[in-house]
N, C-alpha and C positions, 0 to 999 in steps of 0.2 A: 590252510597249511596245518597239518597235524603237529601237536606239541606233546612231548612226553618228558617228564623230569622225575628223578628219584632222589630223595634227600634222606640223610641219616641224622637223627637227632638223639642226643645222649639223655633222653628222658622218656617216660611213658607217654602214650597218646594224650591222656587227659592233661598232663603237665604242658605239653606242646600247645594244645588248644587254649589252656589258661594263659600261656604266654602271648598267643596271638590275640588275646582279648585284654591285653594290658596296654594302657595308653602310653606309658613311658617306653615300652618296647617298640611300639609302632612309630612313636616320635623318633626313636633311635634309627629305625629302618629308613625313615624318610631322610634324616640327616646324612646317613651313610650312602644313600643313593644319589646324593648331590642335589636334592630338592632345594630350590630357591625359596619356596614357601610351601606350607602344608597345613592341613586340618585333619584332625582325627575325631571320629565319633564312634562310640561303642554303646550298643543297646542289647536287649535280650535276643534280637534277631541276628545281628551282624556286627562286624568290625568294618568301618569304612575309613579309607585313607584317600584324601584328595590332595594332590600335590602338583606343583609346577616344576618341571625338569628342564635343564638346558638340552638342546637338541644337537646331536652330532652334525658337523658341517655338511656331510653327505646327504642329510635329510632336511636341512633347514629350508631348502627351496620348496619342499612339499608342505611342511608344517610350521615354518617360522623358527625363530631363535629359541623359543620356549614352548613346551607342550604341557597341557593339563592332562593328568591321569587320574581316574577314579577307580580305586580298587575296593572290592567288597569280598570279605571272607565270611562264609557261613559254615557252621558245623552242627551236625545233629548230635543227639545224646549218644554216649558210647553203646556199642553193641555188646552182646553177651561175651564175646571173645576179647573185649577191650579195645577193639578197633573203633575208629571214629571216621565217619564219612562226612563230606561237605563239598562246598563249591568255592571256586575263586573266579571272580569276574574282573576284567580290566576293560575300562572304556576310555576312549579319548574324545571327550566332549567336543562337538563341532566337527568331527571327522568320522568317516564311515569305517572305523576300525573297532573291532571287538575281539576280546580274548575271553573264552569261557573254558573252564577246566573243572573236572571232577577231582576231588581230593580224597585220598584214603590213607589215614594214619593207622598203621598196624604195629602192634607190639613186635619187637625183634630183639630177643635177649633182654639186656638191661636198657635198651633204647627203643626207638621207633623208626620204622621205615615210612617215609611219606612218598606216595605216588600221586603225581599230578598229570592227568591226561586230558587233552582237550584240543581246541583249535583256535587259530588266529585267522580272522577274516578281514580283508580289506575289500570293501564293496565299491571299487572304482573300475568301470568297464575298461578293458584292454590292458591296463597296467597294474591291476590289483595284485596279481601273482608276483610281479617284480617288486612292488612295494612291500608285500608280505615278507619276501626274502630279505629285504633291507631292514625291516622292523623286527624280525625274529631274534636277532642277536640282542636287541634291547630288552625284549621280553625274557630271554634266557638269562641275561645279566640280572634282571630284577628277581627272578626266582632264585638264582644262585646267591644273590645278596641277602635274600630273606633267610636262606639256610645258614649262611655264614654268621649273620647276626644272632640267629636263634641258638646256634651252637655256642657262640660266645656267652650269651646270657645264661644258657642252661648249665654251663660249666663254671659259673662264678661261685 
């Protein structure tokens, strides 16, 4: 299933990337997503967020009452025009579910437009497409939550 999200951030791309590499911000994102537990690691290569989330009742028969998610954000150095490219990966350890997206943060006036395009894949014969359609709203909520928290932090 193809995914495409556009975010607006009230800061320049470099500031957005710096925020995505701030432990306190990632902790805040996890708490606001409803995580029952989480771990954050940040190194020169990536920001990693591993968390356990409660599962909506319509999916609990497939994945149980909680699900582990592993998110990895990677960004390259800024281009000459100030844009920053990167990737976002989401994995569900123990399940054949992957989300891979290309990220492009582009200066837009006083702020940044973030474009995330990629795909959600559930590798289960016969029912994979149906499960993708059920999981897509969770992924959309996660991307929307990231934007909401970033806007809140960047306007403080």
